[in-house]
C-alpha distance (Angstrom), angle and dihedral (degrees) to the residues before:
residue distance angle dihedral
M1 . . .
G2 3.81 . .
R3 3.77 126.1 .
P4 3.82 118.2 -77.5
F5 3.77 113.7 -91.6
P6 3.83 106.4 -106.2
C7 3.78 98.0 -123.9
K8 3.84 100.6 118.5
A9 3.77 131.4 48.3
N10 3.85 95.5 -119.9
V11 3.77 135.3 138.0
T12 3.79 93.0 -98.3
N13 3.79 91.8 56.1
L14 3.80 91.5 47.2
F15 3.81 89.9 52.4
W16 3.76 92.2 53.6
T17 3.80 92.3 44.0
V18 3.80 91.9 54.8
S19 3.77 96.8 37.5
G20 3.78 90.7 48.5
C21 3.81 87.9 64.4
F22 3.80 89.8 65.7
R23 3.81 117.4 83.8
W24 3.76 96.0 -143.0
R25 3.72 112.4 -150.7
D26 3.80 113.5 -96.2
R27 3.73 90.2 -31.0
P28 3.89 109.9 176.3
D29 3.79 120.1 -133.2
N30 3.77 89.4 -130.8
G31 3.78 136.1 16.4
P32 3.78 132.8 37.1
M33 3.75 121.5 -34.3
K34 3.79 115.2 -112.3
E35 3.81 112.9 -108.1
P36 3.89 97.4 -119.7
V37 3.79 89.7 49.2
R38 3.81 91.1 48.6
H39 3.77 90.1 48.6
H40 3.84 90.5 53.5
N41 3.74 93.7 46.6
W42 3.83 91.0 49.3
H43 3.79 88.9 56.1
V44 3.80 92.0 47.5
A45 3.81 89.6 52.8
R46 3.82 91.9 46.2
R47 3.82 91.2 49.4
T48 3.81 89.9 49.4
A49 3.76 88.5 53.1
Q50 3.82 91.0 50.3
I51 3.83 90.9 52.7
L52 3.80 93.2 47.9
A53 3.81 90.8 47.2
A54 3.78 92.5 51.0
C55 3.77 90.6 49.4
A56 3.79 92.1 47.9
W57 3.82 91.6 63.3
T58 3.80 95.6 49.7
P59 3.83 97.4 88.8
A60 3.81 91.6 54.1
L61 3.80 91.9 45.4
F62 3.74 90.5 47.8
L63 3.85 93.1 53.2
R64 3.81 91.2 47.7
E65 3.84 93.7 50.7
Q66 3.78 91.0 44.7
W67 3.82 89.3 53.0
R68 3.85 91.8 48.0
I69 3.78 94.6 54.6
R70 3.83 98.7 31.8
G71 3.74 115.3 148.2
Q72 3.82 93.6 26.6
E73 3.76 123.1 114.8
S74 3.85 114.5 -79.9
A75 3.78 90.6 -2.2
T76 3.81 94.0 162.1
L77 3.82 94.2 52.7
R78 3.78 93.3 42.9
A79 3.80 91.2 50.3
L80 3.82 90.1 49.6
G81 3.81 91.4 50.1
R82 3.81 93.3 49.7
V83 3.80 91.3 50.5
L84 3.79 91.2 50.1
V85 3.76 91.2 49.5
R86 3.79 91.6 51.0
T87 3.78 94.1 45.9
S88 3.83 94.8 45.1
T89 3.85 90.4 48.5
R90 3.80 90.5 51.2
L91 3.78 93.7 49.7
G92 3.78 95.0 48.3
A93 3.78 141.9 -138.2
T94 3.78 103.2 -13.8
F95 3.81 93.2 50.1
I96 3.83 92.8 41.2
K97 3.79 87.3 56.8
V98 3.78 90.4 53.2
G99 3.76 89.0 53.7
Q100 3.78 93.9 46.4
I101 3.83 91.2 53.1
A102 3.80 90.4 47.4
S103 3.80 90.6 51.4
T104 3.78 89.2 60.7
R105 3.80 94.4 53.1
G106 3.75 100.8 88.1
D107 3.80 86.6 146.1
I108 3.80 91.9 70.5
L109 3.81 105.2 19.9
P110 3.82 129.8 62.7
A111 3.83 116.6 -98.0
A112 3.77 93.3 -121.7
L113 3.80 90.7 56.9
T114 3.82 96.9 45.0
R115 3.83 90.0 48.8
E116 3.82 90.6 58.6
L117 3.85 91.7 44.1
A118 3.81 89.0 53.1
A119 3.79 86.9 76.4
L120 3.76 86.5 78.2
Q121 3.79 92.2 61.8
D122 3.77 96.7 81.2
Q123 3.84 107.8 -18.1
V124 3.78 100.0 87.1
P125 3.82 117.0 138.7
A126 3.82 114.4 -96.6
F127 3.84 124.7 -122.6
A128 3.81 123.5 -128.7
F129 3.77 124.0 -71.9
S130 3.80 89.2 -129.4
D131 3.85 87.2 65.8
V132 3.80 90.8 47.7
R133 3.79 90.7 53.7
K134 3.74 93.0 45.8
T135 3.83 92.9 50.7
I136 3.78 94.2 48.1
E137 3.76 96.0 46.6
S138 3.83 91.7 46.3
E139 3.75 92.2 49.4
L140 3.82 99.5 42.8
G141 3.82 95.4 34.3
A142 3.81 98.3 -130.2
P143 3.85 139.4 69.3
L144 3.79 115.1 -66.3
E145 3.83 91.2 -115.8
T146 3.82 89.7 61.6
F147 3.81 89.4 71.6
Y148 3.79 105.7 24.2
S149 3.79 123.4 50.0
A150 3.82 89.3 -165.7
F151 3.81 130.8 17.7
E152 3.74 125.9 180.0
R153 3.85 111.7 -134.8
E154 3.86 93.9 -151.4
P155 3.80 114.7 69.8
V156 3.81 121.3 -123.6
A157 3.76 89.4 -145.3
A158 3.82 137.0 8.7
A159 3.78 122.0 -161.5
S160 3.76 136.9 172.3
V161 3.81 96.4 -89.6
A162 3.81 102.6 30.8
Q163 3.77 145.4 -17.4
V164 3.78 131.7 -122.4
H165 3.84 129.0 -129.8
R166 3.73 130.0 -170.4
A167 3.83 113.1 -123.0
V168 3.76 144.4 153.3
W169 3.80 119.1 -115.1
R170 3.81 104.6 -130.9
A171 3.85 97.5 -147.0
T172 3.80 95.6 58.9
G173 3.83 107.7 13.2
Q174 3.79 90.3 -121.6
T175 3.75 119.5 150.5
V176 3.77 106.8 -120.7
A177 3.75 142.5 -178.4
V178 3.78 114.3 -125.2
K179 3.78 114.3 -156.8
V180 3.84 112.2 -160.6
R181 3.77 123.7 -171.0
R182 3.80 119.0 -125.4
P183 3.75 109.3 -98.2
D184 3.82 100.3 -126.8
I185 3.75 99.8 32.9
V186 3.82 100.3 101.1
E187 3.76 93.2 60.2
K188 3.80 94.1 41.4
V189 3.84 92.8 51.9
R190 3.81 89.3 48.4
L191 3.81 91.6 52.0
D192 3.83 93.5 42.6
R193 3.82 88.6 52.8
S194 3.83 90.1 55.0
V195 3.88 91.9 47.6
L196 3.75 96.7 43.4
L197 3.79 95.1 48.4
A198 3.76 89.1 48.5
M199 3.76 90.2 52.1
A200 3.77 90.9 48.5
R201 3.83 90.4 51.9
W202 3.82 90.0 48.5
F203 3.80 92.5 49.4
E204 3.82 90.2 50.0
R205 3.76 89.0 52.6
I206 3.77 95.2 52.4
I207 3.85 96.7 34.1
P208 3.81 105.2 40.7
S209 3.81 92.6 -176.4
L210 3.79 88.4 70.6
R211 3.81 89.2 69.9
L212 3.79 87.3 66.4
I213 3.78 90.1 66.6
S214 3.80 93.7 39.0
F215 3.79 92.5 -118.0
E216 3.80 94.9 178.6
A217 3.83 91.9 49.6
A218 3.82 90.2 48.3
M219 3.83 90.1 51.9
E220 3.76 90.0 47.7
N221 3.77 92.2 53.4
F222 3.76 89.8 49.6
C223 3.82 91.4 52.2
D224 3.77 89.4 48.1
A225 3.81 89.4 54.0
V226 3.84 92.2 50.3
E227 3.80 90.4 47.1
Q228 3.79 89.7 50.9
Q229 3.79 90.1 60.4
I230 3.81 98.2 52.5
H231 3.83 90.6 65.4
L232 3.80 105.2 75.4
T233 3.80 92.9 -165.9
N234 3.80 84.7 71.4
E235 3.81 90.7 55.4
A236 3.80 90.4 49.7
R237 3.78 90.8 51.7
H238 3.78 91.2 47.6
N239 3.82 90.6 48.7
R240 3.78 92.8 55.5
R241 3.85 91.7 47.1
F242 3.84 93.4 49.7
A243 3.81 90.8 47.9
A244 3.79 91.5 52.1
N245 3.81 92.4 45.5
F246 3.85 91.5 54.7
A247 3.79 100.0 31.8
D248 3.88 87.7 117.0
D249 3.79 93.7 55.8
P250 3.80 114.5 78.5
E251 3.83 93.2 -172.1
L252 3.83 94.8 61.6
H253 3.75 121.2 65.5
F254 3.84 140.8 176.2
P255 3.83 123.0 -162.3
D256 3.78 114.9 -91.2
L257 3.83 113.1 -119.1
V258 3.85 129.0 -132.2
P259 3.85 97.8 -140.6
E260 3.81 94.9 -161.1
G261 3.82 90.3 58.8
C262 3.85 96.4 49.8
T263 3.77 127.4 97.3
D264 3.81 136.5 142.2
A265 3.81 90.8 -78.5
I266 3.83 103.5 33.7
L267 3.85 137.1 40.2
T268 3.76 125.0 -165.2
M269 3.78 114.0 -163.5
E270 3.78 146.7 149.2
F271 3.82 111.0 -59.2
I272 3.81 110.0 -118.7
E273 3.71 113.5 -155.1
G274 3.83 102.5 168.7
V275 3.74 126.0 134.9
R276 3.78 131.5 -84.7
E277 3.77 124.4 -118.9
P278 3.88 96.8 -98.2
D279 3.83 89.4 59.4
L280 3.78 98.0 39.2
V281 3.83 101.3 98.8
A282 3.82 93.2 41.4
S283 3.84 88.8 52.3
G284 3.81 92.3 55.4
G285 3.78 99.7 -94.4
D286 3.80 120.6 163.6
A287 3.88 98.0 -127.9
L288 3.79 96.0 -167.0
S289 3.82 94.8 48.2
I290 3.82 91.6 47.0
A291 3.78 92.9 48.0
K292 3.79 89.6 51.4
A293 3.82 90.8 47.0
G294 3.82 91.5 52.6
L295 3.79 92.0 50.2
R296 3.78 91.5 44.6
C297 3.78 89.7 51.5
V298 3.81 94.7 53.3
C299 3.80 93.2 43.1
R300 3.81 92.6 52.2
M301 3.80 91.9 46.0
V302 3.80 91.7 52.0
F303 3.78 105.8 33.5
S304 3.80 103.4 25.2
H305 3.78 107.7 30.8
G306 3.77 104.4 21.0
F307 3.86 85.9 -143.5
V308 3.81 111.4 112.4
H309 3.86 133.9 -173.7
A310 3.83 97.2 -125.6
D311 3.80 97.6 -171.2
L312 3.76 100.7 58.5
H313 3.82 114.4 152.8
P314 3.82 133.6 135.3
G315 3.80 92.2 -89.6
N316 3.84 90.0 62.3
I317 3.78 96.2 51.9
R318 3.79 129.1 79.6
F319 3.82 131.0 176.1
F320 3.77 134.9 -143.9
P321 3.80 107.5 -160.6
P322 2.83 136.8 -94.6
R323 3.84 96.8 30.2
R324 3.77 115.6 -32.8
V325 3.82 121.8 120.2
V326 3.82 124.5 -160.4
L327 3.80 122.8 -164.7
L328 3.83 119.1 -152.9
D329 3.82 137.6 -173.4
L330 3.81 99.4 42.5
G331 3.79 97.8 176.2
L332 3.82 97.7 108.3
V333 3.81 116.9 58.2
G334 3.72 138.2 157.4
E335 3.77 125.1 -141.3
L336 3.84 123.4 -153.3
T337 3.71 122.8 -155.7
D338 3.83 114.4 -126.8
E339 3.79 86.6 -106.8
D340 3.76 94.2 55.1
R341 3.77 93.0 42.5
L342 3.79 95.1 51.3
M343 3.78 93.1 41.3
T344 3.80 90.4 54.2
A345 3.82 91.6 46.8
R346 3.87 90.5 50.4
T347 3.78 91.7 48.0
L348 3.82 95.9 49.2
L349 3.83 92.1 43.4
A350 3.80 88.7 53.8
F351 3.81 86.4 50.4
A352 3.79 90.6 51.1
N353 3.77 91.0 49.8
G354 3.78 92.9 48.3
D355 3.82 90.9 -118.6
G356 3.83 99.9 151.4
P357 3.83 97.5 171.4
T358 3.83 91.2 55.3
V359 3.79 91.7 47.2
A360 3.81 89.7 51.9
R361 3.78 92.2 47.5
L362 3.80 95.5 48.1
F363 3.78 93.5 50.9
Y364 3.80 89.7 47.1
E365 3.83 97.1 46.9
N366 3.82 94.5 44.7
A367 3.80 98.2 42.4
A368 3.81 119.6 131.0
H369 3.83 87.4 -137.9
R370 3.77 130.6 -0.4
N371 3.83 137.8 -179.9
V372 3.82 104.8 164.3
P373 3.80 110.5 -179.5
D374 3.87 94.8 -170.6
Y375 3.85 116.0 24.7
P376 3.83 96.7 177.4
T377 3.78 91.7 55.8
Y378 3.84 91.3 45.1
E379 3.83 90.0 51.2
K380 3.80 92.4 47.1
E381 3.85 93.0 51.8
M382 3.85 90.6 46.7
C383 3.81 91.0 51.3
E384 3.81 90.9 51.8
L385 3.80 91.2 48.4
V386 3.86 92.2 49.8
R387 3.82 91.0 51.1
T388 3.80 91.3 57.5
L389 3.82 92.8 53.2
I390 3.78 107.2 46.5
N391 3.87 123.0 105.8
K392 3.81 98.2 2.8
E393 3.79 121.7 149.4
L394 3.77 113.7 -117.4
G395 3.79 92.0 -112.6
N396 3.84 89.0 61.4
T397 3.83 96.2 43.0
E398 3.79 128.0 83.3
V399 3.83 97.1 -165.0
T400 3.79 96.0 -173.4
L401 3.79 93.2 45.9
E402 3.81 89.8 49.9
I403 3.81 89.3 50.2
G404 3.77 88.4 50.1
R405 3.86 88.6 53.7
I406 3.79 88.9 51.8
F407 3.80 92.8 51.5
D408 3.87 90.4 46.2
L409 3.79 88.9 54.7
L410 3.81 91.2 48.1
R411 3.83 92.3 50.1
R412 3.79 91.5 49.5
H413 3.81 89.2 55.9
R414 3.81 92.9 43.3
I415 3.80 97.0 -110.0
Q416 3.74 117.9 142.4
A417 3.85 110.7 -155.4
R418 3.85 120.1 -141.6
G419 3.81 114.6 -85.9
H420 3.83 95.3 -117.4
M421 3.76 89.2 71.9
T422 3.85 91.3 77.5
M423 3.80 91.8 57.8
I424 3.85 90.4 47.4
N425 3.77 88.9 49.0
L426 3.81 91.2 56.3
A427 3.77 93.7 47.2
L428 3.81 92.8 48.7
M429 3.79 89.9 47.1
T430 3.76 90.8 56.9
A431 3.79 92.1 49.9
E432 3.80 90.2 45.1
G433 3.80 93.5 51.1
L434 3.83 93.4 48.5
G435 3.80 91.8 46.4
K436 3.79 95.2 47.1
R437 3.82 92.5 49.8
L438 3.84 95.1 45.5
A439 3.82 106.7 29.0
P440 3.82 113.9 7.6
E441 3.83 89.5 171.8
L442 3.80 90.9 72.0
N443 3.81 116.3 114.3
L444 3.78 105.9 -134.4
T445 3.82 93.9 -158.2
E446 3.82 94.6 50.7
E447 3.83 91.4 48.4
A448 3.83 95.4 47.2
V449 3.83 102.1 40.6
P450 3.87 97.3 76.3
Y451 3.80 89.9 55.8
L452 3.81 92.0 47.7
M453 3.78 91.0 50.0
E454 3.81 92.0 46.6
A455 3.78 91.3 52.4
L456 3.81 90.6 50.8
G457 3.81 94.4 44.8
I458 3.82 92.9 -117.0
T459 3.83 117.4 150.8
P460 3.85 113.2 -140.7
R461 3.82 113.9 -116.7
N462 3.83 116.4 -118.1
G463 3.84 90.3 0.6
T464 3.81 92.9 -66.8
A465 3.78 134.3 104.6
């Protein structure tokens, strides 16, 4: 029997509309479905039901939280944030990652909401030690005690992809951090990918304008990024590459690995104690030097190496006073092509020099899509925007808000920027936030220009940038 002809808005048609958004695995046009395929599709349907069920409870949870904190400042936003944290935590890694990214977007979300979402950064519930032991022994092929002379049962940190335990590596006596992948995460991420891509296709069908921004492709890229993180061999490879890139900078450090204790599901590495940002000054940290080191790190990642830590947030940064910075959780990275890296450097250098016409031209020439009806007006507005940005101290600059203004201008004039700009925005936002909190007197332009010029092979005149 064929599919019902979609002539009436009935339940059967709705089923086929939604189910048609799923790309069922190897599903034949005719004949019985193979058992492994049917098994996969059943799990996709079940996961979809779990997501819908979790979302169905959110209005009631929101009203309860709002009642509990009624009368307090920003009660509505705080209640919303708490509900999103609870729902994301319940649904697992993919959704926790969405919340984590949202918690860093203080440029577009209210502060009260992002503060609540920040609970997702490093306050995710732990999984049982029995699963930790099972994973380690399965991966390393021997009892846990063979490799570790001591192993703390309680994790020091639990995140969406894995959790970290303090241990002692038996062969050397070194105190190590052991990162262990969550036992069910591979299957959940695979199912979430199927569901989220189906949802993206469905939204594109009912909201055609989403096709203009390639919503499904954007969702697919996001799912690829999450999937990249669940394979810890990727993080080990990224760790080695970052360490090599910054080997000449004693103020930037990445944890040393213990290769014999690393597999796709576990990482054994140097244990980083350090201090967090709120305790930095009290611990003898040099705030100005650390702010400069953070900005230098991001600038070199983006403009020199084209290899960027794409999950930077306060929970992934530690400090060793007086001036050393350590970056953790290196599973999610972004890579820029030489073309993207140099185009970004040229554009930001033009910004720094107040060269509005060049900024306008570079965005136009390097756009993913463009259909500018009035170029002179576009160029004039870009020049005005550039004039408002140059030579500001960091304390007087909201980098991410200014980037948002640039993107608004581009959208108004029907120019779609290249996708890598979002990743660069997040990296710059982290550097901006650290700098503004520690050393608001820093001039962002003055600090960034030498790295832009180095990337472009330009020699400063008279020894200055």
